[in-house]
ZAROTOR-696224 format. One record per residue (C-alpha): x, y, z. Coordinates in steps of 0.5 Angstrom, whole numbers, padded with zeros to 4 digits, always signed. Layout:
<sites>
XYZ/...
</sites>
This chain:
<sites>
+0167-0201-0264/+0162-0196-0264/+0157-0200-0262/+0161-0202-0255/+0165-0196-0252/+0169-0198-0245/+0170-0191-0244/+0163-0189-0245/+0161-0194-0240/+0166-0193-0235/+0163-0185-0235/+0156-0187-0235/+0157-0192-0228/+0160-0188-0224/+0159-0191-0217/+0161-0197-0220/+0168-0195-0223/+0170-0191-0216/+0169-0197-0212/+0173-0201-0216/+0178-0195-0216/+0178-0195-0209/+0178-0202-0208/+0184-0204-0213/+0188-0198-0209/+0187-0201-0202/+0188-0208-0204/+0193-0207-0209/+0197-0203-0203/+0197-0209-0198/+0199-0214-0203/+0205-0209-0204/+0206-0209-0197/+0205-0217-0197/+0210-0219-0203/+0215-0224-0201/+0222-0220-0201/+0229-0223-0203/+0235-0221-0206/+0235-0225-0213/+0230-0229-0217/+0232-0236-0216/+0233-0241-0222/+0234-0248-0223/+0241-0251-0223/+0242-0256-0228/+0248-0259-0225/+0248-0266-0221/+0255-0269-0218/+0257-0276-0218/+0262-0278-0214/+0265-0285-0214/+0271-0288-0208/+0274-0294-0210/+0280-0295-0204/+0287-0296-0208/+0285-0295-0215/+0290-0290-0218/+0287-0283-0222/+0288-0288-0229/+0284-0293-0226/+0279-0289-0223/+0278-0286-0230/+0279-0293-0234/+0274-0297-0229/+0269-0293-0226/+0269-0286-0230/+0269-0289-0237/+0263-0294-0235/+0259-0289-0232/+0259-0284-0237/+0257-0288-0243/+0251-0290-0238/+0250-0283-0238/+0251-0280-0244/+0244-0283-0246/+0240-0278-0241/+0235-0272-0243/+0238-0265-0245/+0245-0267-0243/+0250-0262-0244/+0257-0265-0242/+0260-0269-0237/+0266-0266-0233/+0270-0271-0230/+0277-0270-0225/+0280-0277-0222/+0284-0277-0216/+0288-0283-0212/+0281-0287-0210/+0276-0282-0212/+0273-0279-0218/+0267-0274-0219/+0263-0273-0225/+0260-0267-0226/+0253-0267-0230/+0251-0261-0234/+0244-0260-0237/+0243-0256-0243/+0242-0249-0242/+0235-0249-0245/+0233-0256-0241/+0226-0255-0238/+0227-0253-0231/+0221-0257-0230/+0224-0263-0232/+0230-0262-0229/+0228-0267-0223/+0226-0273-0227/+0233-0272-0231/+0236-0273-0224/+0232-0279-0223/+0234-0282-0229/+0242-0281-0228/+0240-0284-0221/+0237-0290-0224/+0242-0291-0229/+0248-0291-0223/+0243-0297-0220/+0244-0301-0226/+0251-0300-0227/+0253-0301-0220/+0254-0308-0220/+0259-0308-0226/+0264-0304-0223/+0269-0307-0219/+0269-0310-0213/+0269-0304-0207/+0267-0298-0211/+0261-0294-0210/+0258-0289-0212/+0254-0283-0210/+0249-0277-0214/+0247-0271-0211/+0244-0264-0213/+0244-0261-0206/+0250-0257-0209/+0244-0252-0212/+0240-0251-0205/+0242-0244-0203/+0244-0243-0195/+0244-0235-0194/+0244-0236-0186/+0251-0239-0184/+0254-0239-0177/+0260-0241-0175/+0262-0245-0168/+0268-0243-0165/+0270-0245-0157/+0271-0252-0156/+0274-0258-0159/+0271-0261-0166/+0266-0266-0162/+0263-0261-0158/+0262-0257-0163/+0259-0261-0167/+0254-0263-0161/+0252-0255-0160/+0251-0255-0168/+0246-0260-0169/+0243-0258-0162/+0242-0251-0166/+0241-0254-0172/+0235-0257-0169/+0233-0250-0166/+0233-0246-0173/+0229-0252-0177/+0223-0251-0172/+0223-0243-0175/+0217-0243-0180/+0221-0242-0187/+0227-0246-0185/+0229-0251-0191/+0235-0255-0190/+0241-0254-0186/+0247-0257-0186/+0254-0258-0182/+0260-0257-0185/+0267-0259-0182/+0266-0264-0178/+0272-0268-0176/+0269-0276-0175/+0271-0279-0169/+0276-0285-0169/+0279-0290-0165/+0286-0291-0167/+0290-0298-0165/+0297-0296-0168/+0301-0302-0168/+0308-0304-0169/+0307-0309-0176/+0314-0313-0174/+0313-0314-0167/+0305-0317-0170/+0309-0321-0175/+0313-0324-0169/+0306-0326-0166/+0303-0329-0173/+0299-0323-0174/+0298-0317-0179/+0295-0310-0178/+0289-0313-0183/+0288-0320-0179/+0288-0315-0172/+0283-0311-0175/+0278-0316-0177/+0278-0320-0170/+0276-0313-0167/+0271-0312-0172/+0268-0319-0170/+0268-0317-0163/+0264-0311-0164/+0259-0314-0169/+0253-0314-0167/+0248-0320-0169/+0241-0323-0167/+0242-0328-0161/+0235-0330-0161/+0230-0330-0155/+0226-0334-0150/+0219-0335-0151/+0215-0335-0144/+0209-0331-0143/+0212-0326-0146/+0218-0325-0151/+0224-0324-0148/+0230-0321-0152/+0237-0324-0151/+0243-0319-0152/+0250-0320-0152/+0254-0315-0149/+0262-0314-0149/+0263-0310-0154/+0268-0304-0152/+0266-0297-0150/+0272-0293-0149/+0279-0293-0150/+0281-0297-0143/+0276-0302-0146/+0279-0303-0151/+0287-0303-0149/+0284-0309-0144/+0282-0313-0150/+0285-0319-0151/+0286-0322-0158/+0289-0329-0160/+0295-0330-0163/+0300-0336-0165/+0304-0335-0158/+0298-0334-0154/+0292-0329-0152/+0296-0321-0151/+0292-0316-0149/+0291-0311-0154/+0294-0305-0150/+0300-0309-0149/+0302-0309-0156/+0299-0302-0159/+0297-0296-0157/+0290-0294-0157/+0287-0287-0157/+0282-0282-0159/+0282-0277-0165/+0280-0275-0171/+0279-0279-0178/+0286-0278-0181/+0286-0275-0186/+0280-0270-0185/+0277-0270-0191/+0275-0262-0190/+0277-0257-0184/+0274-0251-0183/+0277-0245-0179/+0273-0238-0177/+0278-0232-0177/+0284-0237-0176/+0280-0242-0170/+0278-0249-0171/+0270-0249-0173/+0264-0252-0174/+0259-0248-0179/+0251-0249-0180/+0248-0247-0186/+0241-0246-0186/+0237-0245-0193/+0230-0242-0193/+0224-0245-0196/+0222-0243-0204/+0217-0237-0203/+0219-0235-0196/+0219-0227-0195/+0226-0227-0193/+0226-0221-0189/+0221-0224-0184/+0226-0231-0184/+0232-0227-0183/+0228-0224-0176/+0226-0230-0173/+0233-0234-0175/+0237-0229-0171/+0232-0229-0166/+0233-0237-0166/+0240-0236-0166/+0240-0231-0160/+0236-0237-0156/+0242-0241-0158/+0248-0237-0156/+0244-0236-0148/+0245-0244-0148/+0252-0244-0150/+0257-0247-0145/+0263-0242-0143/+0268-0240-0148/+0264-0242-0154/+0261-0237-0159/+0256-0237-0165/+0257-0232-0169/+0253-0230-0177/+0257-0230-0182/+0252-0229-0188/+0246-0227-0187/+0241-0226-0193/+0236-0222-0190/+0241-0216-0189/+0243-0216-0197/+0236-0217-0198/+0235-0211-0194/+0239-0207-0197/+0238-0209-0204/+0230-0208-0204/+0231-0201-0199/+0235-0198-0204/+0230-0201-0210/+0225-0197-0207/+0228-0191-0205/+0230-0191-0213/+0223-0193-0215/+0220-0188-0211/+0224-0183-0213/+0222-0185-0221/+0215-0185-0218/+0216-0177-0217/+0219-0176-0223/+0214-0178-0227/+0209-0175-0223/+0213-0168-0223/+0213-0169-0231/+0206-0169-0231/+0204-0164-0227/+0209-0159-0229/+0207-0160-0237/+0200-0162-0237/+0198-0157-0231/+0195-0159-0225/+0189-0161-0226/+0190-0165-0232/+0197-0167-0228/+0193-0170-0223/+0189-0175-0228/+0196-0178-0230/+0198-0179-0224/+0192-0183-0220/+0194-0187-0227/+0201-0188-0225/+0199-0192-0217/+0193-0195-0220/+0196-0199-0225/+0202-0201-0220/+0196-0203-0215/+0194-0207-0220/+0201-0210-0223/+0202-0211-0214/+0196-0216-0214/+0198-0219-0220/+0204-0221-0218/+0202-0224-0211/+0197-0229-0216/+0204-0230-0220/+0208-0231-0214/+0213-0226-0216/+0216-0223-0210/+0220-0217-0210/+0227-0218-0212/+0233-0214-0216/+0229-0216-0223/+0222-0215-0220/+0224-0209-0217/+0228-0206-0223/+0223-0208-0228/+0217-0204-0224/+0222-0198-0225/+0223-0199-0232/+0216-0200-0233/+0214-0192-0230/+0217-0189-0235/+0213-0193-0240/+0206-0194-0237/+0205-0186-0237/+0205-0187-0244/+0197-0189-0245/+0195-0185-0240/+0198-0178-0243/+0195-0181-0250/+0188-0181-0247/+0188-0174-0243/+0192-0171-0249/+0186-0173-0253/+0181-0171-0248/+0184-0164-0248/+0184-0163-0255/+0177-0165-0256/+0175-0161-0251/+0179-0155-0253/+0175-0156-0260/+0169-0155-0256/+0167-0163-0255/+0163-0165-0249/+0167-0167-0243/+0163-0174-0244/+0164-0175-0252/+0172-0173-0251/+0172-0178-0245/+0169-0183-0250/+0173-0181-0256/+0179-0184-0253/+0176-0191-0254/+0174-0190-0261/+0180-0186-0264/+0186-0188-0260/+0185-0194-0256/+0186-0199-0261/+0193-0196-0264/+0195-0195-0257/+0193-0203-0256/+0197-0205-0261/+0203-0200-0259/+0202-0203-0252/+0203-0211-0255/+0209-0209-0259/+0213-0207-0253/+0211-0213-0249/+0213-0217-0254/+0219-0213-0254/+0221-0216-0248/+0218-0224-0250/+0225-0226-0251/+0227-0226-0245/+0221-0228-0241/+0220-0235-0246/+0228-0236-0248/+0230-0243-0246/+0236-0241-0242/+0239-0240-0235/+0240-0233-0236/+0233-0232-0238/+0229-0236-0232/+0234-0231-0228/+0232-0225-0232/+0225-0227-0234/+0221-0223-0229/+0223-0217-0234/+0218-0219-0239/+0212-0221-0233/+0212-0215-0229/+0214-0210-0234/+0208-0214-0240/+0204-0213-0234/+0205-0207-0233/+0204-0205-0239/+0198-0208-0240/+0194-0206-0234/+0196-0199-0236/+0192-0200-0243/+0186-0202-0239/+0187-0196-0234/+0187-0191-0240/+0181-0194-0243/+0178-0194-0237/+0179-0191-0231/+0183-0185-0235/+0177-0182-0238/+0173-0184-0232/+0178-0178-0228/+0178-0174-0233/+0171-0173-0234/+0171-0171-0225/+0177-0168-0226/+0179-0164-0232/+0178-0156-0233/+0173-0154-0237/+0177-0153-0243/+0172-0149-0247/+0173-0143-0244/+0181-0143-0245/+0184-0140-0250/+0189-0145-0253/+0196-0146-0250/+0200-0140-0248/+0205-0136-0251/+0211-0141-0250/+0207-0147-0252/+0205-0144-0259/+0212-0142-0260/+0215-0148-0259/+0209-0151-0264/+0211-0146-0269/+0218-0148-0269/+0217-0156-0269/+0212-0155-0275/+0218-0150-0278/+0223-0156-0277/+0218-0161-0280/+0217-0156-0286/+0225-0156-0287/+0226-0164-0286/+0220-0165-0292/+0222-0160-0296/+0229-0164-0296/+0227-0171-0295/+0232-0175-0298/+0237-0171-0294/+0234-0172-0287/+0233-0180-0290/+0241-0180-0292/+0243-0177-0286/+0238-0182-0281/+0241-0188-0285/+0248-0185-0284/+0248-0184-0277/+0245-0192-0277/+0251-0194-0280/+0255-0190-0275/+0251-0192-0270/+0253-0200-0271/+0260-0199-0273/+0260-0196-0267/+0257-0202-0263/+0264-0206-0265/+0267-0201-0260/+0263-0201-0254/+0265-0206-0249/+0262-0213-0248/+0260-0216-0241/+0256-0222-0239/+0253-0221-0232/+0256-0215-0228/+0260-0216-0221/+0255-0216-0215/+0255-0211-0210/+0256-0216-0204/+0262-0214-0199/+0265-0222-0200/+0272-0223-0203/+0273-0231-0205/+0280-0232-0205/+0281-0240-0209/+0287-0243-0206/+0290-0248-0210/+0296-0253-0209/+0299-0257-0214/+0294-0263-0215/+0295-0269-0211/+0298-0265-0205/+0295-0267-0198/+0289-0264-0194/+0295-0262-0189/+0299-0258-0194/+0293-0254-0197/+0292-0253-0189/+0298-0250-0188/+0298-0245-0194/+0291-0243-0192/+0293-0242-0185/+0300-0237-0188/+0294-0234-0192/+0290-0232-0185/+0296-0230-0182/+0297-0225-0188/+0291-0222-0187/+0289-0222-0180/+0288-0216-0176/+0286-0213-0182/+0281-0207-0180/+0278-0207-0187/+0275-0215-0186/+0269-0216-0181/+0270-0224-0182/+0275-0229-0184/+0272-0236-0186/+0278-0242-0189/+0274-0248-0193/+0281-0254-0193/+0278-0259-0198/+0271-0257-0200/+0268-0251-0202/+0265-0245-0198/+0256-0247-0198/+0252-0244-0204/+0250-0238-0199/+0248-0234-0205/+0245-0237-0212/+0250-0235-0217/+0256-0238-0213/+0259-0244-0216/+0262-0248-0209/+0269-0251-0210/+0269-0259-0212/+0272-0263-0206/+0279-0264-0207/+0284-0264-0202/+0289-0260-0206/+0284-0254-0206/+0281-0249-0201/+0276-0243-0200/+0278-0237-0196/+0271-0233-0195/+0273-0226-0194/+0267-0222-0192/+0269-0214-0192/+0265-0209-0188/+0263-0205-0194/+0264-0204-0202/+0270-0199-0201/+0273-0204-0196/+0273-0210-0201/+0276-0207-0207/+0282-0205-0203/+0282-0211-0200/+0282-0214-0207/+0288-0209-0209/+0291-0211-0203/+0291-0218-0205/+0294-0218-0212/+0299-0215-0209/+0301-0219-0203/+0307-0224-0203/+0305-0231-0206/+0304-0237-0202/+0309-0241-0203/+0306-0247-0207/+0300-0244-0208/+0296-0241-0213/+0291-0235-0211/+0285-0233-0215/+0282-0228-0212/+0275-0225-0214/+0269-0222-0213/+0262-0225-0214/+0258-0224-0220/+0250-0222-0221/+0247-0227-0225/+0250-0234-0228/+0257-0235-0228/+0264-0239-0228/+0269-0238-0223/+0274-0236-0228/+0271-0231-0233/+0276-0233-0238/+0278-0240-0240/+0280-0244-0245/+0280-0252-0246/+0285-0256-0249/+0283-0262-0252/+0287-0269-0254/+0290-0276-0252/+0297-0275-0249/+0298-0271-0243/+0304-0268-0244/+0302-0265-0251/+0296-0262-0248/+0301-0259-0242/+0305-0256-0248/+0299-0253-0251/+0296-0250-0245/+0303-0247-0243/+0303-0244-0248/+0297-0240-0248/+0297-0239-0241/+0304-0236-0243/+0299-0231-0248/+0294-0229-0242/+0299-0227-0238/+0303-0223-0243/+0296-0218-0243/+0297-0214-0237/+0290-0214-0235/+0290-0221-0233/+0291-0225-0226/+0290-0232-0223/+0293-0236-0230/+0292-0243-0227/+0292-0250-0230/+0287-0255-0227/+0292-0260-0229/+0298-0262-0224/+0305-0264-0227/+0306-0271-0226/+0307-0274-0219/+0312-0280-0217/+0310-0286-0214/+0312-0292-0211/+0310-0298-0215/+0312-0305-0213/+0312-0311-0218/+0310-0317-0215/+0314-0323-0218/+0309-0328-0219/+0313-0335-0218/+0315-0332-0211/+0309-0330-0209/+0306-0337-0212/+0311-0341-0208/+0309-0337-0202/+0302-0338-0203/+0300-0330-0203/+0296-0326-0207/+0296-0319-0209/+0290-0317-0207/+0293-0320-0199/+0299-0316-0200/+0295-0310-0202/+0291-0311-0196/+0297-0311-0191/+0300-0305-0194/+0293-0302-0194/+0292-0303-0186/+0299-0301-0185/+0299-0295-0188/+0292-0292-0188/+0288-0296-0183/+0284-0302-0183/+0277-0302-0180/+0276-0306-0174/+0269-0304-0172/+0266-0299-0169/+0262-0296-0162/+0256-0293-0162/+0254-0288-0159/+0248-0284-0160/+0247-0282-0167/+0254-0283-0168/+0259-0288-0169/+0266-0288-0168/+0270-0292-0172/+0276-0297-0169/+0282-0296-0174/+0287-0301-0173/+0294-0297-0178/+0301-0298-0177/+0305-0293-0172/+0306-0285-0175/+0314-0287-0176/+0311-0293-0180/+0306-0290-0184/+0311-0284-0186/+0317-0288-0187/+0317-0289-0196/+0323-0292-0196/+0321-0297-0190/+0316-0300-0194/+0321-0305-0197/+0321-0309-0190/+0313-0309-0189/+0311-0316-0186/+0306-0319-0190/+0302-0325-0189/+0303-0332-0193/+0300-0338-0191/+0307-0340-0189/+0308-0334-0184/+0310-0327-0184/+0315-0325-0190/+0317-0318-0192/+0315-0315-0197/+0321-0314-0201/+0321-0322-0202/+0314-0322-0206/+0316-0315-0210/+0321-0310-0212/+0321-0303-0213/+0319-0299-0219/+0320-0292-0218/+0315-0288-0223/+0311-0282-0224/+0304-0280-0226/+0298-0275-0226/+0295-0274-0220/+0289-0271-0223/+0286-0273-0229/+0280-0269-0232/+0276-0271-0238/+0270-0267-0241/+0265-0271-0245/+0271-0277-0245/+0276-0273-0248/+0282-0271-0244/+0281-0263-0243/+0286-0259-0239/+0283-0252-0238/+0287-0246-0238/+0283-0241-0233/+0284-0233-0232/+0281-0227-0229/+0282-0220-0229/+0283-0214-0225/+0280-0207-0225/+0275-0205-0229/+0277-0210-0235/+0271-0214-0238/+0273-0222-0240/+0272-0220-0247/+0277-0215-0247/+0282-0221-0245/+0279-0225-0250/+0279-0219-0256/+0287-0219-0253/+0289-0226-0253/+0285-0228-0260/+0291-0227-0265/+0295-0231-0261/+0291-0236-0259/+0288-0237-0266/+0295-0238-0269/+0296-0243-0263/+0289-0247-0266/+0292-0247-0273/+0299-0251-0271/+0295-0256-0267/+0296-0263-0269/+0291-0267-0271/+0286-0269-0265/+0287-0264-0261/+0283-0257-0260/+0282-0251-0257/+0276-0249-0254/+0273-0242-0252/+0270-0243-0245/+0268-0238-0239/+0263-0232-0239/+0264-0232-0247/+0261-0238-0247/+0255-0237-0242/+0254-0231-0246/+0254-0234-0252/+0249-0239-0250/+0245-0234-0247/+0245-0229-0253/+0243-0235-0257/+0236-0236-0253/+0235-0229-0254/+0236-0230-0262/+0232-0236-0263/+0227-0233-0261/+0227-0226-0265/+0224-0229-0271/+0218-0230-0267/+0218-0224-0264/+0218-0220-0271/+0213-0225-0273/+0208-0223-0268/+0210-0215-0269/+0208-0216-0276/+0201-0219-0275/+0199-0214-0270/+0202-0209-0275/+0198-0212-0281/+0192-0212-0276/+0193-0205-0274/+0195-0201-0280/+0192-0206-0286/+0198-0204-0290/+0204-0208-0292/+0208-0202-0293/+0206-0198-0288/+0208-0204-0284/+0215-0205-0286/+0215-0198-0285/+0214-0198-0277/+0218-0204-0278/+0224-0201-0280/+0224-0195-0275/+0225-0201-0270/+0233-0200-0270/+0234-0193-0270/+0235-0194-0262/+0242-0196-0264/+0243-0190-0265/+0243-0186-0258/+0244-0193-0255/+0251-0193-0258/+0253-0186-0257/+0251-0186-0250/+0255-0193-0248/+0261-0190-0251/+0260-0183-0247/+0259-0187-0241/+0264-0193-0242/+0259-0197-0239/+0259-0204-0242/+0254-0208-0246/+0251-0214-0244/+0245-0219-0243/+0241-0214-0239/+0242-0208-0244/+0242-0213-0250/+0234-0214-0247/+0234-0207-0246/+0236-0205-0253/+0230-0210-0256/+0225-0207-0251/+0227-0200-0254/+0225-0203-0261/+0218-0204-0259/+0218-0198-0256/+0220-0194-0262/+0215-0197-0266/+0209-0196-0261/+0211-0188-0262/+0211-0190-0270/+0204-0194-0270/+0200-0188-0266/+0203-0183-0271/+0202-0187-0277/+0195-0188-0275/+0194-0181-0274/+0196-0179-0281/+0192-0184-0284/+0186-0181-0280/+0188-0175-0283/+0188-0177-0290/+0181-0181-0289/+0179-0174-0288/+0182-0171-0294/+0189-0168-0292/+0194-0169-0297/+0200-0173-0295/+0204-0167-0293/+0199-0164-0289/+0197-0170-0286/+0204-0172-0284/+0205-0165-0282/+0199-0164-0277/+0200-0171-0275/+0207-0170-0272/+0205-0164-0269/+0199-0166-0266/+0203-0172-0263/+0209-0168-0261/+0207-0166-0254/+0205-0173-0251/+0211-0177-0255/+0216-0172-0253/+0212-0172-0245/+0213-0180-0245/+0219-0180-0247/+0221-0175-0242/+0217-0179-0236/+0222-0185-0239/+0228-0182-0239/+0227-0179-0232/+0225-0185-0229/+0231-0189-0231/+0236-0184-0229/+0235-0188-0222/+0238-0194-0225/+0243-0191-0229/+0248-0192-0222/+0246-0199-0221/+0250-0204-0222/+0246-0209-0225/+0240-0204-0229/+0246-0199-0230/+0248-0201-0238/+0240-0202-0239/+0238-0195-0237/+0244-0192-0241/+0241-0196-0247/+0234-0193-0246/+0236-0187-0244/+0241-0185-0250/+0235-0189-0255/+0229-0186-0253/+0233-0179-0254/+0235-0180-0260/+0229-0184-0263/+0224-0179-0260/+0228-0174-0265/+0228-0178-0271/+0220-0180-0270/+0219-0171-0270/+0224-0171-0276/+0226-0177-0280/+0219-0180-0279/+0216-0175-0283/+0221-0175-0289/+0220-0183-0290/+0213-0183-0290/+0213-0177-0295/+0218-0180-0299/+0214-0187-0299/+0207-0184-0300/+0207-0177-0303/+0206-0181-0310/+0201-0183-0308/+0198-0175-0308/+0201-0173-0314/+0198-0180-0318/+0192-0178-0315/+0192-0171-0318/+0195-0173-0325/+0189-0178-0325/+0184-0173-0324/+0187-0168-0329/
</sites>
């Protein structure tokens, strides 16, 4: 260690070190300004949506014939957590959810597995069934525009033009158009009149499809190949009306037996409105790694260009601008960052003096400049996590600089040459500081390396804070001694500390002597306080991630499962009318039959369902948001609909924070259990939006075909189903090709026939012997069936969901409901169960990933401590001080009422590392004094007094630096934990730790004296 002294090397090469300082300052500042800006760090969404269609199948048939085989096939994929499925009439949606611990780099390979397995199973599915898989729901479309002021076809055309313009913007990723209503040419027929001509709607559709078919007609070969084309396909309503149709009565003109009209898909798959007007939505995503602020400015410029080309009456309105949120978040954090930086520098100047303070002050921006270079290389931009981690680092990185400068000052006050005093930083403090720094970094290790989505989101805390701490050590042993030699005053001529500090030192020495005289009492009080802190932790409110500070209010509207999209749209319109004109709302967008685009990474869009809608309300500010939520909570209900009003969350979340999953076989019994759980939740005053995701059994018109009669008429079940489907839902009759669009021709019954359930019995169906009424071959058997069927890992699952109002946490609702929920669980029949879901489940998964790494973390800390201290007993002493931060942390949380969540847990773990850091350096100093021949008590006293100033100063700098974070929604609980923990731990380090050390090692002096005697 004496052979090579890095601090001495630095002061012997002043030109090079000075040049490096200047270069690092300039390069770091340039890199900091060039870092990408974003609102939140990205994380991998481990979810894929597999959708299936089989027209005409009931939910039970979809479950048995489609969902079950697909689920059995997909259960073998890597990292699978669960498969959640819901089946509707003719449709099924399977959510493939991977384990939270699935490595992000392997997720794409897993999705390829899913696609291969779906390809393999497709031939075994029933005829007419189709499968599709998509993980595009993980894309974040942070720039959302609404087009209004024309019919849907024209709006789609304008949206496509706008999409092409915006995709040319550098940094643009994907673009999605939402709300397109496919155009159709409808041929409405009277099935009875067609029957009189020997035709059915299905056969008419086949005739039109053949007329529209495009096939090769060959070509004439001469000097050049001349293709042969066959014209005659219809292109407009007039052409279709004039089409000749062969019947048993001769050729007839289609317009004479049917009504032809242009329209849109009926029913539509989704309906979109903006501020109460029909709209088409254009959503644009940004490529990963792009600068959000620059991209936002460019996309707004592109939107302005598009507006100049819009026809009269058409409007392009920007609903979501992620760059505005990025700008606000980054600017807010930069203000807090520079406030914290100023506080740290002021502490250095006031407590250390002007010239000594300059040395510490210069070390802070120099460290941050090097960290900025690391962030640029590592691809870490400025966002919520990295900026918070930088602020967090400010309170920690001055520690090494203060220790290094303090060591120089003490040596110079003792008359040592400034060059030798600078070299002293390497020989006596560098390695204890390094061990303490590494232990603090290791304290953040669980969040950086834990295999979970939550840790992937918040992992920047480890990488940014860890790099800052390591760089601060390098600065403290290389650049700080160099700066000290240049800037520190000549301490040899000073007269020591002035009266104020001397008096404080005398008071501190008196307090230490008092604690050492009553060591057992101090130890007992410390252990009692720790026990009280652990007990008090049970009183702290629990939280996973807090609500976002964004202005959106999401209103999820749910109709009775199986409801038509028209009924859902009518309910959404009623809600729009109730909110129309509210000055707190900047924009209002309704997405009926589907969710809003993922405009914000933690927001999970609703899955396609004709019975649900999402109304996105963008308010003018946070006060308006909270007031609007209160209005919605007390607003009269929408008949037939239930509303779930929610704010967005920071970090991974589910739609409903409180969930209970009821599993079993019998839907009736599942509902009875779910209703009991729902009643428990409704009885808790702070609970709102209590819902059950299954509907009640709905009526179905079931026709039973008479096999004998059908055989006599030569008709089969498939033909009957085809004729009914053609009349009621429509049969495809080909398509008109126009540009990139296909306008489908749909042959269907008249509106009065499609909507008349009682007239079905007289509906004609085709047989080899002519057309006969349906009643000739089938009888009506009224029945009921579940309109929607949910399963989870192949088990029927009914989920009870709820949210909270006010400042209540999900854990408080769960705790309040626990006794009665446990009683329900205890009374369940065999084969039925109740599982906890929601935020509690997510929090448990995230914490489990953290706790899984705690043994590794503790193991690394033990190794570092043993390397430094070379003593198992002293290592265990240092390790035993780690939980002392709980005392102040719990006290601070209880006094402020702040909740303890995932981020606060990280703060508590990091706090343990910071406490051990101070303990290591103090114990190392004690050992140094003992090596000089001091008795244990004298060594403890002198080491504590000597270390008091850097311990107090670093704690003061950290506490003051954390104060700006206290008022942040995301970082507030962590800052409060660290402020309270540091204050308590600093006092205990200076008072309780000496008592612990004396009790453990004071006998060594007595043993030596006895041996000497």
